[in-house]
C-alpha positions in Angstrom: 123.0 84.2 -5.7 125.4 86.3 -6.5 124.9 90.5 -7.0 124.7 92.5 -9.8 127.8 94.0 -8.9 129.8 90.8 -8.3 128.3 89.0 -12.5 129.7 92.6 -13.7 133.2 92.5 -11.2 133.8 88.4 -12.6 133.0 88.9 -16.4 135.6 92.2 -16.3 138.2 89.6 -15.0 136.8 86.6 -17.3 136.8 88.9 -20.8 139.2 90.6 -20.5 142.0 89.9 -22.6 145.8 90.7 -24.2 144.8 93.2 -27.1 147.8 93.6 -30.5 146.1 95.6 -32.6 144.4 99.0 -32.1 142.2 101.1 -33.8 144.0 104.8 -34.9 141.0 106.4 -32.7 142.7 107.8 -29.8 142.1 107.5 -26.5 139.9 110.5 -25.4 140.4 113.0 -22.4 137.1 111.5 -20.9 138.6 107.7 -20.7 142.3 108.9 -20.3 140.5 110.4 -16.6 139.0 107.0 -15.2 142.1 105.1 -16.1 143.9 108.1 -13.6 141.1 107.5 -10.9 141.7 103.7 -11.9 145.2 103.9 -10.9 144.6 106.2 -7.8 142.3 104.4 -5.9 144.6 100.6 -6.4 146.0 98.9 -3.1 149.1 100.1 -1.5 151.2 98.9 1.2 150.7 101.8 3.8 148.9 103.9 1.7 151.9 105.3 -0.2 151.1 104.6 -3.6 154.6 104.8 -4.9 153.7 105.2 -8.6 153.4 108.0 -11.5 152.4 107.3 -14.6 154.0 109.5 -18.2 151.0 108.7 -21.2 152.1 108.7 -24.2 150.4 109.8 -27.2 152.5 110.8 -29.6 153.5 107.9 -32.3 156.4 109.5 -32.9 158.2 109.0 -29.1 156.6 105.3 -29.1 158.8 104.8 -32.0 161.3 105.5 -30.7 160.9 104.0 -27.3 160.5 100.9 -30.0 163.4 101.3 -31.5 165.7 101.8 -28.0 165.4 98.0 -27.0 167.1 95.3 -27.9 166.2 94.2 -29.7 163.2 96.9 -31.2 160.1 96.5 -28.9 156.4 96.2 -30.4 153.5 98.7 -28.6 151.3 96.9 -31.8 150.9 101.0 -32.7 148.2 101.7 -30.0 147.2 105.6 -29.4 148.4 104.8 -26.5 151.6 104.5 -24.2 150.7 104.7 -20.1 154.2 103.7 -18.9 154.4 102.8 -15.5 157.0 103.8 -12.6 157.1 103.5 -9.2 159.0 105.0 -6.6 162.1 104.0 -5.7 161.7 104.6 -1.7 158.8 102.6 -1.2 158.3 99.6 1.0 156.6 97.7 -2.2 157.6 99.8 -5.1 157.1 96.9 -8.1 153.2 94.9 -5.9 151.6 98.6 -5.5 152.6 99.8 -9.3 150.9 96.6 -10.4 148.3 96.7 -8.2 147.8 99.9 -10.0 148.5 98.5 -13.7 145.3 95.7 -12.6 143.5 98.1 -12.2 143.9 100.3 -15.5 142.9 97.0 -17.4 140.2 95.7 -16.5 139.2 99.6 -16.6 140.4 99.8 -19.7 137.6 96.5 -20.0 135.0 98.1 -18.6 134.9 101.0 -21.0 135.6 99.2 -24.4 139.5 99.5 -24.7 142.0 97.3 -25.1 145.9 96.6 -23.7 148.3 94.5 -23.0 151.0 94.5 -21.1 154.3 95.9 -21.9 157.4 94.5 -20.5 160.2 95.7 -22.6 159.7 99.7 -22.0 161.5 99.3 -18.5 164.1 97.9 -19.8 164.5 101.0 -22.1 163.9 103.6 -19.1 165.8 101.5 -17.1 169.0 100.9 -18.9 172.0 103.3 -18.0 172.2 104.9 -21.4 168.8 106.4 -21.2 168.7 107.3 -17.3 167.8 110.7 -19.4 164.6 109.9 -21.0 162.5 109.8 -18.1 162.4 112.7 -17.2 162.5 114.5 -20.0 158.7 113.1 -20.1 158.0 114.4 -16.8 158.9 111.4 -14.0 160.2 113.2 -11.7 163.1 112.2 -9.8 163.8 108.8 -7.6 161.6 106.5 -9.3 162.3 103.3 -12.4 159.9 102.1 -14.4 157.7 99.5 -13.4 156.0 99.1 -17.3 154.3 99.5 -19.8 150.5 99.4 -21.3 149.5 99.5 -24.8 145.5 101.1 -24.7 143.1 101.6 -27.4 140.6 100.6 -28.8 140.7 96.9 -30.1 140.9 96.5 -33.6 140.9 92.7 -34.0 138.2 90.4 -31.7 139.1 89.2 -28.8 141.8 86.4 -28.8 140.1 83.0 -27.1 140.5 82.3 -23.8 142.8 79.7 -23.2 142.0 77.0 -20.4 142.9 77.3 -16.7 145.1 76.1 -14.3 142.6 74.4 -11.6 143.5 73.3 -8.7 145.5 75.9 -7.5 144.3 76.5 -4.0 145.6 74.8 -0.4 142.5 75.0 1.4 143.1 74.9 4.9 140.0 75.5 7.8 139.8 75.2 10.8 139.1 71.4 13.0 135.9 70.6 13.0 135.0 69.7 16.9 
Protein backbone atom coordinates (compact mmCIF):
# COMPACT_ATOMS: atom_id res chain seq x y z
CA UNK A 1 0.00 0.00 0.00
CA UNK A 2 1.37 3.38 -1.01
CA UNK A 3 1.63 6.18 1.51
CA UNK A 4 -0.08 9.47 0.78
CA UNK A 5 3.35 11.11 0.35
CA UNK A 6 4.28 8.57 -2.32
CA UNK A 7 0.98 9.09 -4.11
CA UNK A 8 1.40 12.87 -4.04
CA UNK A 9 4.93 12.61 -5.40
CA UNK A 10 3.94 10.23 -8.19
CA UNK A 11 0.92 12.40 -9.05
CA UNK A 12 3.24 15.42 -9.49
CA UNK A 13 5.42 13.39 -11.84
CA UNK A 14 2.44 11.98 -13.75
CA UNK A 15 0.66 15.33 -14.10
CA UNK A 16 3.55 17.63 -15.02
CA UNK A 17 3.43 18.74 -18.65
CA UNK A 18 5.22 21.42 -20.61
CA UNK A 19 3.05 24.55 -20.75
CA UNK A 20 3.34 26.89 -23.72
CA UNK A 21 0.61 29.45 -22.95
CA UNK A 22 0.70 31.52 -19.80
CA UNK A 23 -1.52 34.06 -18.11
CA UNK A 24 -0.01 37.50 -17.62
CA UNK A 25 -0.21 36.97 -13.86
CA UNK A 26 3.26 37.52 -12.37
CA UNK A 27 4.97 34.81 -10.35
CA UNK A 28 4.74 35.94 -6.72
CA UNK A 29 7.78 36.50 -4.53
CA UNK A 30 6.58 33.61 -2.34
CA UNK A 31 6.37 31.28 -5.35
CA UNK A 32 9.81 32.40 -6.51
CA UNK A 33 11.21 31.71 -3.03
CA UNK A 34 9.78 28.17 -3.19
CA UNK A 35 11.41 27.62 -6.59
CA UNK A 36 14.70 28.87 -5.19
CA UNK A 37 14.44 26.49 -2.25
CA UNK A 38 13.70 23.59 -4.62
CA UNK A 39 16.87 24.39 -6.59
CA UNK A 40 18.94 24.67 -3.43
CA UNK A 41 17.80 21.19 -2.34
CA UNK A 42 18.84 19.46 -5.58
CA UNK A 43 21.51 16.78 -5.42
CA UNK A 44 24.95 17.50 -6.87
CA UNK A 45 28.28 15.76 -7.23
CA UNK A 46 30.35 16.26 -4.07
CA UNK A 47 27.63 18.67 -2.96
CA UNK A 48 29.23 21.36 -5.14
CA UNK A 49 25.87 22.98 -5.94
CA UNK A 50 27.41 24.45 -9.10
CA UNK A 51 24.31 26.29 -10.30
CA UNK A 52 23.32 29.91 -10.52
CA UNK A 53 19.90 31.14 -11.67
CA UNK A 54 18.84 34.43 -13.19
CA UNK A 55 15.12 35.14 -12.81
CA UNK A 56 14.02 37.54 -15.55
CA UNK A 57 10.60 39.13 -15.15
CA UNK A 58 11.27 42.10 -17.42
CA UNK A 59 9.35 41.26 -20.62
CA UNK A 60 11.46 43.61 -22.75
CA UNK A 61 14.64 41.74 -21.79
CA UNK A 62 12.96 38.36 -22.41
CA UNK A 63 11.89 39.52 -25.90
CA UNK A 64 15.41 40.81 -26.60
CA UNK A 65 16.86 37.40 -25.67
CA UNK A 66 14.31 35.75 -27.99
CA UNK A 67 15.47 37.99 -30.85
CA UNK A 68 19.15 37.12 -30.32
CA UNK A 69 18.49 33.48 -31.23
CA UNK A 70 18.81 32.24 -34.82
CA UNK A 71 16.01 31.72 -35.71
CA UNK A 72 14.21 33.83 -33.13
CA UNK A 73 13.33 31.94 -29.96
CA UNK A 74 10.03 31.69 -28.14
CA UNK A 75 9.48 31.91 -24.40
CA UNK A 76 5.70 31.72 -24.83
CA UNK A 77 5.06 35.10 -23.18
CA UNK A 78 5.85 33.59 -19.79
CA UNK A 79 5.94 36.14 -16.99
CA UNK A 80 9.19 34.58 -15.73
CA UNK A 81 12.19 33.26 -17.62
CA UNK A 82 14.45 31.39 -15.22
CA UNK A 83 17.88 30.98 -16.83
CA UNK A 84 20.16 28.29 -15.43
CA UNK A 85 23.95 28.58 -15.38
CA UNK A 86 26.64 26.20 -14.19
CA UNK A 87 30.15 26.66 -12.83
CA UNK A 88 32.70 25.72 -15.49
CA UNK A 89 35.01 24.28 -12.82
CA UNK A 90 32.48 21.89 -11.29
CA UNK A 91 32.78 18.12 -11.50
CA UNK A 92 29.37 17.58 -13.20
CA UNK A 93 28.03 21.07 -13.91
CA UNK A 94 25.41 20.21 -16.54
CA UNK A 95 23.98 17.14 -14.82
CA UNK A 96 23.82 18.86 -11.45
CA UNK A 97 22.13 21.96 -12.86
CA UNK A 98 19.61 19.81 -14.73
CA UNK A 99 18.74 18.11 -11.41
CA UNK A 100 18.04 21.56 -9.97
CA UNK A 101 15.90 22.46 -12.99
CA UNK A 102 13.92 19.24 -12.55
CA UNK A 103 13.29 20.10 -8.89
CA UNK A 104 12.01 23.49 -10.02
CA UNK A 105 9.73 21.97 -12.66
CA UNK A 106 8.09 19.62 -10.16
CA UNK A 107 7.76 22.42 -7.62
CA UNK A 108 6.00 24.50 -10.29
CA UNK A 109 3.51 21.66 -10.68
CA UNK A 110 3.03 21.46 -6.91
CA UNK A 111 2.27 25.18 -6.49
CA UNK A 112 0.01 25.66 -9.51
CA UNK A 113 2.53 27.06 -11.96
CA UNK A 114 3.39 25.71 -15.38
CA UNK A 115 6.83 25.42 -16.89
CA UNK A 116 8.49 24.64 -20.18
CA UNK A 117 12.16 23.91 -20.77
CA UNK A 118 13.68 26.49 -23.14
CA UNK A 119 16.88 25.30 -24.80
CA UNK A 120 17.71 28.16 -27.18
CA UNK A 121 18.59 30.41 -24.23
CA UNK A 122 21.79 28.45 -23.64
CA UNK A 123 22.83 29.03 -27.27
CA UNK A 124 22.30 32.77 -26.84
CA UNK A 125 24.18 33.10 -23.55
CA UNK A 126 27.01 30.81 -24.67
CA UNK A 127 27.51 32.60 -28.01
CA UNK A 128 30.83 34.52 -28.02
CA UNK A 129 29.07 37.51 -29.61
CA UNK A 130 26.96 37.88 -26.44
CA UNK A 131 29.63 37.04 -23.86
CA UNK A 132 28.79 40.11 -21.73
CA UNK A 133 25.05 39.36 -21.51
CA UNK A 134 25.14 36.98 -18.54
CA UNK A 135 27.34 39.32 -16.52
CA UNK A 136 25.00 42.23 -17.27
CA UNK A 137 22.18 40.16 -15.72
CA UNK A 138 24.14 39.40 -12.54
CA UNK A 139 25.63 36.00 -13.40
CA UNK A 140 29.08 35.52 -11.83
CA UNK A 141 32.19 35.01 -13.95
CA UNK A 142 33.08 31.42 -14.80
CA UNK A 143 29.54 30.20 -15.45
CA UNK A 144 27.97 28.98 -18.70
CA UNK A 145 24.30 28.65 -19.63
CA UNK A 146 22.63 25.25 -19.39
CA UNK A 147 19.06 26.17 -20.31
CA UNK A 148 16.02 27.98 -19.00
CA UNK A 149 12.45 27.51 -17.88
CA UNK A 150 9.49 29.59 -19.00
CA UNK A 151 7.33 29.77 -15.87
CA UNK A 152 3.90 31.14 -15.07
CA UNK A 153 0.26 30.40 -14.41
CA UNK A 154 -0.99 28.14 -17.22
CA UNK A 155 -3.44 29.68 -19.69
CA UNK A 156 -4.21 26.34 -21.30
CA UNK A 157 -5.37 22.90 -20.35
CA UNK A 158 -2.52 20.51 -19.80
CA UNK A 159 -1.73 18.57 -22.95
CA UNK A 160 -2.91 14.98 -22.98
CA UNK A 161 0.03 12.73 -22.22
CA UNK A 162 1.35 10.62 -25.02
CA UNK A 163 1.90 6.93 -24.53
CA UNK A 164 5.02 6.29 -22.52
CA UNK A 165 7.67 3.91 -23.70
CA UNK A 166 7.59 0.65 -21.76
CA UNK A 167 10.23 -2.00 -21.15
CA UNK A 168 12.95 0.51 -20.38
CA UNK A 169 14.55 -1.41 -17.51
CA UNK A 170 16.90 -4.33 -17.42
CA UNK A 171 16.80 -5.93 -13.99
CA UNK A 172 19.82 -7.91 -12.87
CA UNK A 173 19.11 -9.81 -9.67
CA UNK A 174 21.13 -11.89 -7.29
CA UNK A 175 21.14 -15.55 -8.21
CA UNK A 176 18.42 -17.40 -6.34
CA UNK A 177 19.92 -20.31 -4.42
